[in-house]
Backbone as XML, in Angstrom:
<?xml version="1.0"?>
<chain id="A" units="angstrom">
  <residue number="1" name="MET">
    <atom name="N" x="0.842" y="-1.180" z="0.000"/>
    <atom name="CA" x="0.000" y="0.000" z="0.000"/>
    <atom name="C" x="0.884" y="1.238" z="0.000"/>
  </residue>
  <residue number="2" name="THR">
    <atom name="N" x="0.616" y="2.139" z="-0.903"/>
    <atom name="CA" x="1.301" y="3.418" z="-0.943"/>
    <atom name="C" x="0.442" y="4.437" z="-0.198"/>
  </residue>
  <residue number="3" name="VAL">
    <atom name="N" x="1.062" y="5.155" z="0.699"/>
    <atom name="CA" x="0.333" y="6.134" z="1.493"/>
    <atom name="C" x="0.529" y="7.516" z="0.884"/>
  </residue>
  <residue number="4" name="GLU">
    <atom name="N" x="-0.562" y="8.133" z="0.441"/>
    <atom name="CA" x="-0.523" y="9.477" z="-0.145"/>
    <atom name="C" x="-0.452" y="10.500" z="0.980"/>
  </residue>
  <residue number="5" name="LEU">
    <atom name="N" x="0.596" y="11.309" z="0.979"/>
    <atom name="CA" x="0.780" y="12.307" z="2.022"/>
    <atom name="C" x="0.684" y="13.736" z="1.507"/>
  </residue>
  <residue number="6" name="ILE">
    <atom name="N" x="0.910" y="13.948" z="0.239"/>
    <atom name="CA" x="1.002" y="15.303" z="-0.311"/>
    <atom name="C" x="-0.369" y="15.970" z="-0.450"/>
  </residue>
  <residue number="7" name="GLU">
    <atom name="N" x="-1.329" y="15.287" z="-1.026"/>
    <atom name="CA" x="-2.619" y="15.910" z="-1.309"/>
    <atom name="C" x="-3.717" y="15.445" z="-0.358"/>
  </residue>
  <residue number="8" name="ARG">
    <atom name="N" x="-3.371" y="15.133" z="0.869"/>
    <atom name="CA" x="-4.335" y="14.653" z="1.861"/>
    <atom name="C" x="-5.214" y="15.772" z="2.374"/>
  </residue>
  <residue number="9" name="THR">
    <atom name="N" x="-6.361" y="15.374" z="2.865"/>
    <atom name="CA" x="-7.234" y="16.301" z="3.577"/>
    <atom name="C" x="-7.747" y="15.686" z="4.874"/>
  </residue>
  <residue number="10" name="THR">
    <atom name="N" x="-7.327" y="14.452" z="5.150"/>
    <atom name="CA" x="-7.782" y="13.744" z="6.345"/>
    <atom name="C" x="-6.604" y="13.073" z="7.044"/>
  </residue>
  <residue number="11" name="LYS">
    <atom name="N" x="-6.799" y="12.761" z="8.315"/>
    <atom name="CA" x="-5.777" y="12.054" z="9.094"/>
    <atom name="C" x="-5.559" y="10.653" z="8.517"/>
  </residue>
  <residue number="12" name="LEU">
    <atom name="N" x="-4.415" y="10.054" z="8.847"/>
    <atom name="CA" x="-4.110" y="8.694" z="8.404"/>
    <atom name="C" x="-5.045" y="7.695" z="9.078"/>
  </residue>
  <residue number="13" name="THR">
    <atom name="N" x="-5.445" y="6.687" z="8.320"/>
    <atom name="CA" x="-6.145" y="5.565" z="8.934"/>
    <atom name="C" x="-5.098" y="4.706" z="9.632"/>
  </residue>
  <residue number="14" name="ASN">
    <atom name="N" x="-5.530" y="3.797" z="10.487"/>
    <atom name="CA" x="-4.571" y="2.909" z="11.145"/>
    <atom name="C" x="-3.872" y="2.010" z="10.137"/>
  </residue>
  <residue number="15" name="ALA">
    <atom name="N" x="-4.577" y="1.614" z="9.083"/>
    <atom name="CA" x="-3.950" y="0.792" z="8.042"/>
    <atom name="C" x="-2.855" y="1.575" z="7.325"/>
  </residue>
  <residue number="16" name="GLU">
    <atom name="N" x="-3.124" y="2.835" z="7.015"/>
    <atom name="CA" x="-2.113" y="3.677" z="6.364"/>
    <atom name="C" x="-0.938" y="3.915" z="7.300"/>
  </residue>
  <residue number="17" name="PHE">
    <atom name="N" x="-1.230" y="4.187" z="8.559"/>
    <atom name="CA" x="-0.167" y="4.386" z="9.552"/>
    <atom name="C" x="0.734" y="3.157" z="9.611"/>
  </residue>
  <residue number="18" name="SER">
    <atom name="N" x="0.148" y="1.987" z="9.631"/>
    <atom name="CA" x="0.926" y="0.741" z="9.686"/>
    <atom name="C" x="1.722" y="0.508" z="8.412"/>
  </residue>
  <residue number="19" name="ALA">
    <atom name="N" x="1.248" y="1.066" z="7.287"/>
    <atom name="CA" x="1.908" y="0.849" z="5.999"/>
    <atom name="C" x="3.094" y="1.785" z="5.765"/>
  </residue>
  <residue number="20" name="LEU">
    <atom name="N" x="3.286" y="2.794" z="6.616"/>
    <atom name="CA" x="4.433" y="3.686" z="6.437"/>
    <atom name="C" x="5.729" y="2.890" z="6.538"/>
  </residue>
  <residue number="21" name="ARG">
    <atom name="N" x="6.667" y="3.174" z="5.611"/>
    <atom name="CA" x="7.943" y="2.440" z="5.618"/>
    <atom name="C" x="8.739" y="2.776" z="6.864"/>
  </residue>
  <residue number="22" name="ARG">
    <atom name="N" x="9.294" y="1.727" z="7.475"/>
    <atom name="CA" x="10.082" y="1.882" z="8.692"/>
    <atom name="C" x="11.388" y="1.102" z="8.565"/>
  </residue>
  <residue number="23" name="ASN">
    <atom name="N" x="12.386" y="1.533" z="9.367"/>
    <atom name="CA" x="13.641" y="0.790" z="9.403"/>
    <atom name="C" x="13.508" y="-0.363" z="10.403"/>
  </residue>
  <residue number="24" name="THR">
    <atom name="N" x="14.578" y="-1.080" z="10.627"/>
    <atom name="CA" x="14.528" y="-2.251" z="11.516"/>
    <atom name="C" x="14.228" y="-1.887" z="12.964"/>
  </residue>
  <residue number="25" name="GLU">
    <atom name="N" x="14.464" y="-0.629" z="13.336"/>
    <atom name="CA" x="14.161" y="-0.176" z="14.701"/>
    <atom name="C" x="12.721" y="0.307" z="14.835"/>
  </residue>
  <residue number="26" name="GLY">
    <atom name="N" x="11.996" y="0.371" z="13.720"/>
    <atom name="CA" x="10.612" y="0.812" z="13.742"/>
    <atom name="C" x="10.412" y="2.290" z="13.477"/>
  </residue>
  <residue number="27" name="ARG">
    <atom name="N" x="11.496" y="2.993" z="13.147"/>
    <atom name="CA" x="11.403" y="4.433" z="12.869"/>
    <atom name="C" x="10.940" y="4.667" z="11.430"/>
  </residue>
  <residue number="28" name="ILE">
    <atom name="N" x="10.068" y="5.635" z="11.252"/>
    <atom name="CA" x="9.575" y="5.982" z="9.912"/>
    <atom name="C" x="10.724" y="6.588" z="9.115"/>
  </residue>
  <residue number="29" name="ILE">
    <atom name="N" x="10.879" y="6.129" z="7.865"/>
    <atom name="CA" x="12.046" y="6.563" z="7.091"/>
    <atom name="C" x="11.710" y="7.440" z="5.889"/>
  </residue>
  <residue number="30" name="ASP">
    <atom name="N" x="10.464" y="7.490" z="5.449"/>
    <atom name="CA" x="10.119" y="8.304" z="4.276"/>
    <atom name="C" x="9.142" y="9.404" z="4.658"/>
  </residue>
  <residue number="31" name="ASP">
    <atom name="N" x="9.425" y="10.616" z="4.242"/>
    <atom name="CA" x="8.489" y="11.734" z="4.405"/>
    <atom name="C" x="7.957" y="11.873" z="5.823"/>
  </residue>
  <residue number="32" name="PHE">
    <atom name="N" x="8.848" y="11.775" z="6.809"/>
    <atom name="CA" x="8.397" y="11.806" z="8.196"/>
    <atom name="C" x="7.600" y="13.067" z="8.521"/>
  </residue>
  <residue number="33" name="ASP">
    <atom name="N" x="8.092" y="14.222" z="8.088"/>
    <atom name="CA" x="7.416" y="15.482" z="8.418"/>
    <atom name="C" x="5.971" y="15.490" z="7.925"/>
  </residue>
  <residue number="34" name="MET">
    <atom name="N" x="5.769" y="15.039" z="6.705"/>
    <atom name="CA" x="4.414" y="14.995" z="6.148"/>
    <atom name="C" x="3.567" y="13.946" z="6.869"/>
  </residue>
  <residue number="35" name="ALA">
    <atom name="N" x="4.144" y="12.820" z="7.174"/>
    <atom name="CA" x="3.392" y="11.781" z="7.889"/>
    <atom name="C" x="2.961" y="12.292" z="9.256"/>
  </residue>
  <residue number="36" name="TRP">
    <atom name="N" x="3.859" y="12.986" z="9.953"/>
    <atom name="CA" x="3.564" y="13.506" z="11.292"/>
    <atom name="C" x="2.335" y="14.422" z="11.265"/>
  </residue>
  <residue number="37" name="VAL">
    <atom name="N" x="2.269" y="15.277" z="10.275"/>
    <atom name="CA" x="1.164" y="16.231" z="10.175"/>
    <atom name="C" x="-0.181" y="15.511" z="10.084"/>
  </residue>
  <residue number="38" name="TRP">
    <atom name="N" x="-0.203" y="14.364" z="9.426"/>
    <atom name="CA" x="-1.463" y="13.667" z="9.182"/>
    <atom name="C" x="-1.751" y="12.544" z="10.175"/>
  </residue>
  <residue number="39" name="MET">
    <atom name="N" x="-0.904" y="12.343" z="11.171"/>
    <atom name="CA" x="-1.148" y="11.308" z="12.183"/>
    <atom name="C" x="-2.147" y="11.778" z="13.226"/>
  </residue>
  <residue number="40" name="THR">
    <atom name="N" x="-2.897" y="10.826" z="13.760"/>
    <atom name="CA" x="-3.768" y="11.136" z="14.892"/>
    <atom name="C" x="-2.907" y="11.179" z="16.154"/>
  </residue>
  <residue number="41" name="ASP">
    <atom name="N" x="-3.449" y="11.750" z="17.212"/>
    <atom name="CA" x="-2.715" y="11.791" z="18.480"/>
    <atom name="C" x="-2.399" y="10.379" z="18.965"/>
  </residue>
  <residue number="42" name="ALA">
    <atom name="N" x="-3.345" y="9.469" z="18.805"/>
    <atom name="CA" x="-3.132" y="8.079" z="19.234"/>
    <atom name="C" x="-1.995" y="7.429" z="18.443"/>
  </residue>
  <residue number="43" name="GLN">
    <atom name="N" x="-1.909" y="7.708" z="17.156"/>
    <atom name="CA" x="-0.821" y="7.161" z="16.333"/>
    <atom name="C" x="0.512" y="7.743" z="16.766"/>
  </residue>
  <residue number="44" name="LYS">
    <atom name="N" x="0.549" y="9.026" z="17.064"/>
    <atom name="CA" x="1.791" y="9.665" z="17.507"/>
    <atom name="C" x="2.285" y="9.030" z="18.806"/>
  </residue>
  <residue number="45" name="GLU">
    <atom name="N" x="1.373" y="8.665" z="19.683"/>
    <atom name="CA" x="1.749" y="8.034" z="20.950"/>
    <atom name="C" x="2.337" y="6.637" z="20.743"/>
  </residue>
  <residue number="46" name="ARG">
    <atom name="N" x="2.019" y="6.000" z="19.629"/>
    <atom name="CA" x="2.524" y="4.660" z="19.345"/>
    <atom name="C" x="3.913" y="4.658" z="18.697"/>
  </residue>
  <residue number="47" name="LEU">
    <atom name="N" x="4.427" y="5.835" z="18.373"/>
    <atom name="CA" x="5.714" y="5.933" z="17.677"/>
    <atom name="C" x="6.893" y="5.612" z="18.582"/>
  </residue>
  <residue number="48" name="HIS">
    <atom name="N" x="7.989" y="5.223" z="17.947"/>
    <atom name="CA" x="9.284" y="5.068" z="18.594"/>
    <atom name="C" x="9.647" y="6.402" z="19.232"/>
  </residue>
  <residue number="49" name="GLY">
    <atom name="N" x="10.294" y="6.407" z="20.372"/>
    <atom name="CA" x="10.646" y="7.628" z="21.083"/>
    <atom name="C" x="11.398" y="8.633" z="20.240"/>
  </residue>
  <residue number="50" name="ASP">
    <atom name="N" x="12.317" y="8.165" z="19.382"/>
    <atom name="CA" x="13.062" y="9.083" z="18.514"/>
    <atom name="C" x="12.133" y="9.767" z="17.514"/>
  </residue>
  <residue number="51" name="ASP">
    <atom name="N" x="11.148" y="9.026" z="17.006"/>
    <atom name="CA" x="10.193" y="9.633" z="16.078"/>
    <atom name="C" x="9.311" y="10.639" z="16.797"/>
  </residue>
  <residue number="52" name="GLN">
    <atom name="N" x="8.940" y="10.367" z="18.035"/>
    <atom name="CA" x="8.158" y="11.344" z="18.786"/>
    <atom name="C" x="8.950" y="12.638" z="18.946"/>
  </residue>
  <residue number="53" name="SER">
    <atom name="N" x="10.223" y="12.522" z="19.244"/>
    <atom name="CA" x="11.082" y="13.696" z="19.383"/>
    <atom name="C" x="11.168" y="14.462" z="18.063"/>
  </residue>
  <residue number="54" name="ARG">
    <atom name="N" x="11.324" y="13.741" z="16.964"/>
    <atom name="CA" x="11.358" y="14.380" z="15.648"/>
    <atom name="C" x="10.044" y="15.108" z="15.385"/>
  </residue>
  <residue number="55" name="GLY">
    <atom name="N" x="8.938" y="14.500" z="15.795"/>
    <atom name="CA" x="7.630" y="15.111" z="15.594"/>
    <atom name="C" x="7.463" y="16.391" z="16.393"/>
  </residue>
  <residue number="56" name="PHE">
    <atom name="N" x="7.956" y="16.388" z="17.625"/>
    <atom name="CA" x="7.879" y="17.603" z="18.437"/>
    <atom name="C" x="8.676" y="18.726" z="17.782"/>
  </residue>
  <residue number="57" name="ASP">
    <atom name="N" x="9.791" y="18.369" z="17.139"/>
    <atom name="CA" x="10.581" y="19.371" z="16.404"/>
    <atom name="C" x="9.784" y="19.924" z="15.224"/>
  </residue>
  <residue number="58" name="VAL">
    <atom name="N" x="9.047" y="19.050" z="14.535"/>
    <atom name="CA" x="8.200" y="19.498" z="13.426"/>
    <atom name="C" x="7.140" y="20.466" z="13.946"/>
  </residue>
  <residue number="59" name="ASP">
    <atom name="N" x="6.490" y="20.109" z="15.060"/>
    <atom name="CA" x="5.473" y="20.988" z="15.649"/>
    <atom name="C" x="6.056" y="22.354" z="15.986"/>
  </residue>
  <residue number="60" name="GLU">
    <atom name="N" x="7.254" y="22.370" z="16.547"/>
    <atom name="CA" x="7.909" y="23.627" z="16.908"/>
    <atom name="C" x="8.194" y="24.468" z="15.665"/>
  </residue>
  <residue number="61" name="GLU">
    <atom name="N" x="8.677" y="23.825" z="14.617"/>
    <atom name="CA" x="8.967" y="24.539" z="13.373"/>
    <atom name="C" x="7.688" y="25.129" z="12.780"/>
  </residue>
  <residue number="62" name="ILE">
    <atom name="N" x="6.600" y="24.385" z="12.825"/>
    <atom name="CA" x="5.323" y="24.877" z="12.307"/>
    <atom name="C" x="4.846" y="26.074" z="13.129"/>
  </residue>
  <residue number="63" name="ARG">
    <atom name="N" x="5.002" y="26.011" z="14.451"/>
    <atom name="CA" x="4.604" y="27.136" z="15.300"/>
    <atom name="C" x="5.383" y="28.404" z="14.923"/>
  </residue>
  <residue number="64" name="HIS">
    <atom name="N" x="6.675" y="28.264" z="14.653"/>
    <atom name="CA" x="7.497" y="29.410" z="14.268"/>
    <atom name="C" x="7.049" y="29.961" z="12.909"/>
  </residue>
  <residue number="65" name="MET">
    <atom name="N" x="6.767" y="29.078" z="11.971"/>
    <atom name="CA" x="6.319" y="29.524" z="10.661"/>
    <atom name="C" x="4.981" y="30.252" z="10.759"/>
  </residue>
  <residue number="66" name="MET">
    <atom name="N" x="4.071" y="29.741" z="11.583"/>
    <atom name="CA" x="2.768" y="30.383" z="11.761"/>
    <atom name="C" x="2.943" y="31.752" z="12.428"/>
  </residue>
  <residue number="67" name="ALA">
    <atom name="N" x="3.839" y="31.862" z="13.389"/>
    <atom name="CA" x="4.075" y="33.133" z="14.067"/>
    <atom name="C" x="4.628" y="34.170" z="13.084"/>
  </residue>
  <residue number="68" name="ASP">
    <atom name="N" x="5.448" y="33.726" z="12.147"/>
    <atom name="CA" x="6.017" y="34.639" z="11.161"/>
    <atom name="C" x="4.959" y="35.179" z="10.203"/>
  </residue>
  <residue number="69" name="LEU">
    <atom name="N" x="3.844" y="34.468" z="10.062"/>
    <atom name="CA" x="2.777" y="34.914" z="9.171"/>
    <atom name="C" x="1.978" y="36.064" z="9.754"/>
  </residue>
  <residue number="70" name="TYR">
    <atom name="N" x="2.021" y="36.180" z="11.058"/>
    <atom name="CA" x="1.193" y="37.205" z="11.722"/>
    <atom name="C" x="2.049" y="38.260" z="12.286"/>
  </residue>
</chain>
C-alpha cells in the first residue's frame, strides 16, 4: 500500500499508519514530516521515542512559521 501524504485532507487511517515504511528499529524513514502532520494523536503516541522527538521538532517549526505569518 502506498500512502498518499502530499494531497491529503484527512488524518491517516490505522492501516495507512501501519503501511508507512520503517527501518529495523521501527522508525519511519520516508516523508516523516508529512506523515507527522497527518497522524492522529493516538498514532503519535505509538511511535518510537526518537520519532516522537522528531515530531515535536516538526510541531515547533510549524509554530514558528505560523508566528512569522502574523
